[in-house]
N, C-alpha and C positions, 0 to 999 in steps of 0.2 A: 478769313472761311478755310472750309476743307478744299483745297484744289486740286485732286488727284490730277488734272489737266493743264501743265503749268502752262500757261501764257493764255490760255484761253479761256475766260470767264464767258462767255453762255454757256458753257458744256460744266464747267464749274459750278452756273447759278443750278442750273438744270440737278444736279446730284444731291446741290444743298435742299433744296425744294422738295425732295421726293423725298429725303432723308427725315423734315418739319413734316411732313404728311403721314408720317408713320411707317416707311419705308424701311427693311433692314440694313444694317451695314453689310450685312452677308452677301446677301442676293444681291444687292447694288456695286461690293466688291463683283461680280460675275460680269454682272450686266458691263462693268467697267472698264476690265482687262482686258480686251480684245481691241481697245478703241488706243490707248495710245501712241500709236504711230497717225492712225487716224485725225485724231484731233491737233497734231502738232499742222498739219495742213491748212489748221484755220475752221471755223465759226461752221462755217456756209460748207465745205463738200465734203465732210463727212457723211453729212445726219441721216442718208440712208441706213449706216453703217451703224452708224448707235440706234436706227429706230432697230434694226432686224435685234439686236444681241439686245435689246431692252425689252423687248417683243417674248423674246424665245423664255427667259427672264418671267414674264409676268404668266405667261405659259405655263410654262413650268407650276407656279405658287398659283396658279389657276387649277390645274389639276391636282394640286397635293390636297386643296382646297374643296375640292369636290367629293377625292376620296372621303377627308374627314363628316363630308353632310353625309355620304353612304352609312356610314358607318353608327351616323349621329348623334355626330362631336360636334353641334353645332353654333358653339362660342369656337370652337377650331377653327372649325370651315369658314365661320361671320369670320375672324381676326384676320383671314389669309385669303378670302374675298374680297375686304378692301383693301390688303397692300397690294396684288394684283392689278385692281382700279384701276389705283396711287402709278402704278409703272403704266399699265396702258394709256392713259390722260398725260404724264408725264411725256411718255415719244411723241404721240398724237402731238402734243402742245410744238414741239420742238419745227414742224417738219414745214414743208412751205404749204399753202392752198393746196395747189396742182397736184402732190404727191398724191397718188390713189388708195395705196392702203393706207394712207391715216385714218378713215374714214370705219373702216371697219375696230379698229383702233378704236378709236371712242364711242363706238358701239359697244363694245365688249367693256369699254372701263366705267361706260353709264351703266348697263344693265349687270354687272358686278357689284357696285356703290348699292344697288336696289336689292340683294342678296345681300351682302353687311349691314346694313340696315338691318334685313327681318330679322337672321340671324341672329344680331346681338341684341336685339328688342332695342334699338335704339327709339327712341318719339320723333321721329320724324315725317313729318307731311309732304307730301310731292307736289306740290300747289300752282296755281296758272295766277298770274297780276294782267290784270285788263290791262290794255295797254295800246292805245289811238286807234279800233277797231281789230285791232289783233291778241295780242294776249306774249308774256314771256315766263320762263318757267323760275321757280324756287322751291327751296327746302325751306320747310318750317321747325325747327328744333324746340323743343318742347319738356319742362319735367314729367307730362302726361296726368300733372292734379287737376286739371283744370281752372283753377284759382287765379285768377288779372294780375301779372304780371308785369314789368317792365320791360321792355321788347329792342332791342336794335336791330336796325333793315344792313345788311353785310355785302357794298359791292364791291365785283371787284377788280381788279384792274387791267391795263390793256389785253396779255395775255393769259393770267387767273381766270377758275371756275368755279362754280360754286363748292364742287365737292370738295375739288382742294384745298381751299376756303377752310368750310368745313373740317375735315381731317386734320388739319394742320394742330387741329386741339380749341379752338375759337370757341368752336359752340358748346363743348362741353366746361374752358373757363368761365363762359357764361351763367351758364345751370349754378356752374358751382357758385355764384354769386348774388342766384336768384332772378335773373333774367331769361328769356327767350333770344333767340335769334333769327329772324328770315334774311337764309344769305340765296339772295338773288345771281342771277345770271343776264345782267340788263342786259336791255341793245346794246352788241358790241361786241358781247364774251359769249362763251360757251353755246349752250343750244343756242339761246337767241339770234349769235348772227350763224351756227354751222346748219342750224336745222330749220330755223323760223327766214333768216335772210337779213334781221333788224342788227342794221349797223350804227355807228353810236353818233350821240351830238352834243353841241356844246351847249347846249341849252339840257339839262339834266336831270329839270325840274318833270320835266316830261312824262319821266318814269319813276319819278321817285316818290311823286302825289301819289297816281296809285298804288303803290306800296304800302304811303300809310295810311290811305282810305281800310286798304285789303282789312291790317294791322286792326284798325278802329274799329273796324264792325265784329274780330271775334274776342268772344267771351271768357277767353285766356291772357286777356291781351288789357294791363288797361294802356287805355288809349291815351289817358295825360303826359304819361312817361313811353313814349317811341324813337328812338334815339339816330341817327344814321351815322354810320361806319365805312371807312374805304381803304384802299391800301393800295400802294403804290401809284398808278394813277387815278387811284380812287382818293388818291389824296386832292385830287382837282373834284373828280365827280359828284364828293360827297361835301364837301364846300360849298359848292356850286347850288347844289338841291337846296341844302338847308339855307341856306343864304336867302333864299324865293321860295321858302317850304313854310313859314315858318312856326308850323304846329310843330312840326320836330322840337323832342326838348332838350335832344343837344347833338354837336355834334363832333368826333375823335376820328384821326387822321394816322395809320400807319405807314407814314413817309411824307411831308411833306408834293405837293406835284403844282406850284403857284403859277406857275409861267413853262406850261409845257410847248403850247405853239413856239417859241423862242427857242426852246432846249431841241425844239426836231431841228430850226437853221443851228444852232450849232452844231447836233451833231452833224448833220450836211456838209457841215465843213471840215471837221475834224474827224467822224467817224469816231465815235467816245464807245463806251461800254453798254451795250443792247444787249435786249431781257433775253433776244428769243433769234436764232438765225433767219435769215433771208427777211431783215428786219423792214425793206420799206414795202416790197409784197404785202406785207404782215398790219401794214399800217393803214396803206390803201385801201386794204380789203377790210379792214374794222373800223374804218370812216366809211366808207362807197364811195370812195373819191376812184377814178379812172383813169386816171392819167398823177404823175409827179406833182407835174404844175397844178391841178386843178386839188392837188389834197396840200401841198403848200400856200396856196388860195387863201385855203379853208380853216387854216389852222392856225390863224393869229385867235379868231375868236374864244380859242382854249386858253385862256388865261384869269386868274382872280383879283387877276385888276382891278376894281369897282365894285367887285362883288363880294369879297368878306366883310367889307363894310357894313353889308347889310344882317352880318350874323347876330345877333342879342343875346340869342342859344347860348352855354355855359360851351366855350370848346378848345379840344386836346389835340396839342399837333407834335407830332413825336417825327425822331426823323434818325440815323447812324451819321456819325461822325465822320465815317468812311466811306459813304454812298457812293461808290462808280457812277450809279446811274445821275440819279436826281443832285447835285450839290447843296449841300446843308442852306444855302444862303437862300432856297423858297422859304425852309420851314421858320425864319428868323420874316421875312419879308413876309407873310401869312399873319405872324402871330404880333406883329407892326401894326397892319393893316386891322386886325379886327376891335377896333379899339368901343366900338360896340358891346361886345359879347361882356356877357355881366360874369363871365367867369374863366379866362380865358388862361392857358399852362402851354408852356414848353417845355417839352423835356428830351435831349440832347443824348443820345445814347452813347457811349464812351466806351475804350478798351475794360477797363474795369468793369463792367458789366457783360464783358466778352460777348458782344454784340453790338456791331459798328455798320453793319453794312448794306445794301437797299432792305427794307422792310424785316429788319432782323435774321435775311438769309441766311446767315453762318451762324447763327443759335435756334432761334423759332421759337422760344417762348418767352423770352424779357419782353420785349417790347408789347406782345398780347397778353401778358397778366395783368402787364401797370395799366396798356386800356381797359382790360375786365374790373381790374379796384375803382379804376379815375369814372368809371361808364358808374358801377352798381354805389360808391360812393357820394355824387354828384344825383344821380336818379331818390337816392335814399335821403337826401338834403331838399330833393324836395316836398318830403314828405314834411319834413319839419318845421 
């Protein structure tokens, strides 16, 4: 993994994710250069300084985009707006929930993402998925032809959001292989958490079934070929949902997460590598648990033991051999328990793949493309 901040995994992860989502190395270098001394003080201590530095770069990139737009250079403006959006969202993601400036950054990130979609002419629809008397937002990326195509529901992990997952190239990779993608901010993530107050639940089929039903009524979706995909904590969310919603035609994960609840007990004991600063406050927010005691009492339910055996559809598990957040044992455990899947595959990525970290954060293309290939090939087999 590219590590500009020696010994600070959380900050290094942020840089790698921003690059994977289309960030420019020169702009990110400018954002990072003032932060080396602060980074050495630990992942939590300097996050406000990190925020200020990244926001300054985002502001300038957005200003440059506006100049392009005023000159009628729509494509150039759209590209820059996309990068600026990514920087705003990346900086926001790193802050504690009570850090007030994060909310303006989040709003700017979403607004500029819409400009990116518009000016680049992307076939992306902003849609709402009904959910238990409310709804959560999603992005439906398609080719604009109206032809029924196989489609993936893409759910987030603990701290990712739909815009970031789309911008990492997953939507384009799927389109190139004949698939639509519904990128969702399911409860506990993105807009669902930040703007709707919808928190995560262990029984994820409750929000996944409405996503399947939304897609099944669209004329540009082949309802017999709707798959479920998840990354990071989505390595729990997606298989749990598919195990209990058999209408999904396949399930694929970027990073297994078989026993996330038990992993939290290990983290509490050892303070291992975390995805965000202020980690424990963040997970209590995500899961809607007001105290650590209540959070630790809830999380034993977040396990795939007793669930994976229900999966009968094709199931792909990918994992990096050097994943510092979720041990590779999780991938083997999910594979070993998926005894009823009619096509199960486990792919561990190694140094030869140049992608060994959590969800391929050190590269960003290899797992993504492998999963897209596998899903397209598996959907094609369903027609033969």
